[in-house]
C-alpha positions in Angstrom: 13.6 -22.1 -8.7 13.0 -25.7 -6.9 14.7 -28.6 -9.1 13.0 -32.4 -8.8 15.2 -33.1 -5.8 14.4 -30.2 -3.7 10.8 -30.5 -4.5 11.0 -34.1 -3.6 12.6 -33.2 -0.1 9.9 -30.8 0.5 7.0 -33.3 -0.5 8.3 -36.2 1.7 7.7 -36.5 5.4 9.4 -33.0 6.8 8.2 -31.0 9.8 7.3 -27.8 10.0 10.6 -27.1 11.2 12.5 -28.8 8.7 10.4 -27.3 5.5 10.9 -23.6 7.2 14.4 -24.2 7.8 14.8 -24.6 4.2 12.4 -22.4 3.2 14.6 -19.8 5.3 17.8 -20.5 3.6 16.2 -20.3 0.1 14.9 -16.9 0.6 18.0 -15.7 2.4 19.7 -13.9 -0.9 16.4 -12.6 -2.2 14.4 -11.3 0.7 15.4 -8.7 3.7 13.0 -10.9 5.8 13.5 -14.4 4.7 11.9 -16.0 8.0 8.9 -13.6 8.0 8.5 -14.5 4.4 9.0 -18.4 5.1 6.8 -18.1 8.3 3.7 -16.4 6.4 3.3 -18.7 3.7 3.9 -21.8 5.7 0.6 -20.7 8.2 -1.3 -19.5 5.3 -0.6 -23.0 3.5 -1.6 -24.6 6.9 -4.7 -22.0 7.3 -3.3 -21.5 11.0 -1.4 -18.2 12.7 2.2 -17.5 12.9 2.4 -18.5 16.4 0.8 -22.4 15.3 4.1 -23.1 13.5 6.2 -22.3 16.8 3.9 -24.0 19.1 4.0 -27.3 16.8 7.6 -27.3 15.2 7.4 -31.3 15.0 4.4 -31.5 12.9 4.1 -33.5 9.8 2.0 -31.4 7.3 -0.8 -33.0 4.9 0.5 -33.3 1.1 -1.4 -30.8 -0.1 -0.4 -28.2 2.3 3.1 -28.7 1.5 2.4 -28.7 -2.0 0.5 -25.6 -1.6 3.4 -23.9 0.2 5.9 -25.1 -2.4 4.3 -23.5 -5.0 3.8 -20.1 -3.5 8.0 -20.7 -2.1 8.9 -21.3 -5.9 6.8 -17.6 -6.5 8.5 -16.0 -4.1 11.8 -17.3 -5.3 11.0 -15.6 -8.6 10.7 -12.2 -6.9 6.9 -12.2 -6.4 5.7 -10.3 -3.3 4.1 -12.3 -0.7 1.0 -10.0 -0.7 0.4 -10.8 -4.5 1.2 -14.7 -3.5 -1.4 -14.7 -0.5 -3.8 -12.0 -1.9 -4.1 -9.4 0.7 -1.7 -7.4 3.0 -2.6 -5.5 6.4 -2.8 -2.0 6.5 -3.4 0.0 9.6 -4.8 -3.1 11.1 -7.0 -3.9 8.3 -7.0 -7.1 6.0 -7.1 -5.5 2.6 -7.3 -7.5 -0.9 -4.6 -6.8 -3.2 -4.0 -7.8 -6.9 -1.4 -7.1 -9.4 -4.0 -4.3 -10.4 -3.0 -2.4 -7.2 -0.1 -1.1 -5.1 0.7 -2.8 -2.2 0.3 -0.9 0.8 3.5 0.2 2.8 4.0 0.6 6.1 5.1 4.3 5.6 1.9 5.2 4.2 0.7 4.8 7.6 2.1 8.3 8.5 0.3 9.8 6.0 -2.9 8.5 7.8 -1.7 9.7 11.2 -1.1 13.1 9.5 -4.6 13.4 8.0 -6.4 12.1 11.1 -4.6 14.7 13.3 -6.4 17.3 10.9 -9.8 16.0 10.9 -12.3 16.4 13.7 -13.9 13.5 15.2 -17.0 15.6 16.2 -17.6 17.3 13.0 -18.9 15.6 9.4 -16.5 16.2 6.8 -16.2 15.6 3.4 -12.5 13.7 2.4 -10.9 12.7 -0.6 -8.2 10.0 -1.2 -7.0 10.1 -4.9 -5.1 7.1 -6.8 -6.8 5.0 -4.0 -5.6 1.8 -5.8 -6.3 -0.8 -3.2 -8.4 1.6 -1.2 -6.1 1.5 1.5 -5.7 5.0 2.6 -9.4 5.7 2.2 -10.4 2.8 4.5 -8.4 4.1 7.0 -9.6 7.3 7.0 -13.0 5.9 6.7 -12.6 3.7 9.6 -11.4 6.5 11.5 -13.8 9.0 11.0 -17.0 7.6 10.8 -18.9 10.5 10.5 -16.5 11.9 6.9 -17.8 11.0 3.9 -15.0 9.9 1.8 -14.5 9.8 -2.0 -11.7 7.4 -3.5 -11.0 8.0 -7.2 -8.6 6.0 -9.5 -8.1 6.3 -12.8 -8.1 2.0 -13.2 -11.2 0.6 -13.0 -9.4 -2.9 -12.1 -8.0 -1.0 -9.0 -11.6 0.3 -8.2 -13.5 -2.9 -8.3 -10.6 -4.0 -5.6 -11.3 -1.0 -3.5 -15.2 -1.7 -3.8 -14.7 -5.5 -2.8 -12.3 -4.0 -0.1 -15.2 -1.8 1.6 -17.8 -4.1 0.9 -16.2 -6.8 3.2 -14.9 -4.2 5.6 -18.5 -2.8 6.2 -17.4 0.6 5.4 -20.5 2.5 3.9 -19.0 6.1 4.4 -16.9 5.3 1.2 -18.2 6.8 -2.4 -15.7 5.2 -5.6 -15.3 7.5 -8.7 -13.3 6.3 -12.0 -11.0 9.2 -13.3 -7.4 10.9 -13.3 -6.9 12.8 -10.3 -9.2 15.6 -9.3 -11.4 14.7 -12.6 -14.1 13.2 -11.0 -14.5 16.0 -8.4 -15.5 18.9 -10.4 -17.8 21.4 -8.5 -17.2 19.8 -5.3 -14.9 21.3 -2.5 -13.3 19.0 0.2 -12.0 19.4 3.8 -9.0 17.2 3.0 -7.2 15.9 0.2 -4.6 13.1 0.5 -2.8 11.1 -2.0 0.1 8.4 -2.2 0.7 9.1 -6.2 3.8 7.8 -8.1 6.9 9.2 -7.6 9.4 7.1 -8.7 11.7 8.5 -11.6 11.5 6.8 -15.0 15.4 6.4 -14.9 15.8 5.0 -11.6 16.2 1.7 -12.5 14.9 0.3 -8.9 11.4 0.4 -10.2 11.8 -2.7 -12.5 14.1 -4.4 -9.5 12.7 -6.9 -7.0 9.2 -7.3 -6.0 8.6 -3.7 -7.5 8.4 -5.0 -11.0 5.2 -7.0 -10.3 3.6 -3.9 -9.3 1.5 -1.5 -11.8 4.2 0.9 -13.5 1.5 3.7 -13.4 1.1 3.7 -9.7 5.1 3.8 -9.1 6.8 5.8 -11.8 6.0 9.6 -12.5 8.1 11.0 -15.1 11.6 12.2 -15.7 12.1 13.3 -12.0 9.3 11.8 -10.4 7.3 14.9 -9.5 4.9 14.5 -13.0 1.9 13.5 -10.6 2.7 15.6 -7.5 3.0 18.4 -9.4 -0.3 17.6 -11.2 -2.2 16.9 -8.2 -0.5 20.4 -6.5 -1.7 22.5 -9.2 -5.0 20.9 -9.6 -6.1 20.5 -5.7 -6.8 24.5 -4.9 -10.2 24.1 -6.8 -11.3 21.2 -4.8 -10.1 22.4 -1.2 -12.5 24.3 1.2 -10.9 27.3 3.0 -8.6 26.3 5.3 -8.7 22.7 3.6 -5.6 20.6 3.8 -3.4 18.3 1.3 -1.6 15.7 2.4 0.9 14.1 -0.1 3.4 10.9 0.4 6.6 11.4 -1.6 9.7 9.7 -2.3 12.5 9.9 0.5 14.7 12.2 -2.0 11.6 14.7 -2.3 11.4 16.3 1.0 12.9 19.8 -0.2 11.0 19.9 -3.8 7.3 18.8 -2.8 6.8 21.5 0.0 8.5 23.7 -2.2 6.1 23.3 -5.2 3.2 23.8 -2.6 4.5 26.9 -0.8 4.9 28.1 -4.9 1.2 27.2 -5.9 -0.3 29.3 -2.5 -0.4 26.5 0.7 0.5 27.9 4.1 1.5 26.3 7.2 3.5 23.3 4.7 5.2 21.2 6.5 7.2 17.8 5.8 7.5 14.7 7.8 9.7 11.6 8.4 8.6 8.2 8.4 10.0 5.6 10.8 13.4 5.2 8.9 13.9 8.6 9.4 13.4 9.7 5.6 11.3 12.8 4.6 8.3 11.2 3.5 4.9 13.1 3.8 3.9 16.6 2.8 1.1 18.8 4.5 0.1 22.2 3.5 -3.2 24.4 4.1 -5.4 26.3 1.7 -5.9 29.8 3.0 -9.2 31.0 4.0 
């Protein structure tokens, strides 16, 4: 946190270059991307693009802009994620509102979207589900890419559903319906062409969930039992009652669950089960087809 002297320096006549250099230095012990964090916060404080910072490094920002940037920086230094500070995160080129009631969408989840889209015809009217939608990231991405599809987004959290609904309205995605309930509970009596989910998969004993920015995110969206597989087991067991013949299940999982999740799907009776690695090379997403 900034002390009084440091705050005075920030508030007095300092250029964008100087403010950013100071912020980057302070963030270097906390963040894996201190420059990006500082530039994103400054650009938002100025209501400009990041390219503006490069074009006008000697500009003196207005006092209220410095105050806004300084307040965000202080919270970031306490570990709060940038997405919560600004209230949005980009996912699949869509700007999504996020709040502490929702998990922050991660780049690795775009692999799940890619794999789901490969299994969804552009021409056909399909019925798809995003279980535990949170901010609606997966549902929004699929609905935007497959406008003929009817998508249902479920979540047990009413607060998360409110955020997801706002995102759909702002993005003018009218082919998504929202239902409250735990996993497949809101789907009784229906069957779908594809069901996708990014459930909690961190083991309760794994201390990483309580470290860094993760401690600001909803625990229920991160932690799933002793081995991190509770939610995945439940979904894999429930989904066959809600898939059409030859329908697909696409699941994101932890980097160390690339063997256990495919095995669970095969034991349940799924065929053509395959596990896929993210951009960092970690096992991340499992796909399986329910036999016809």
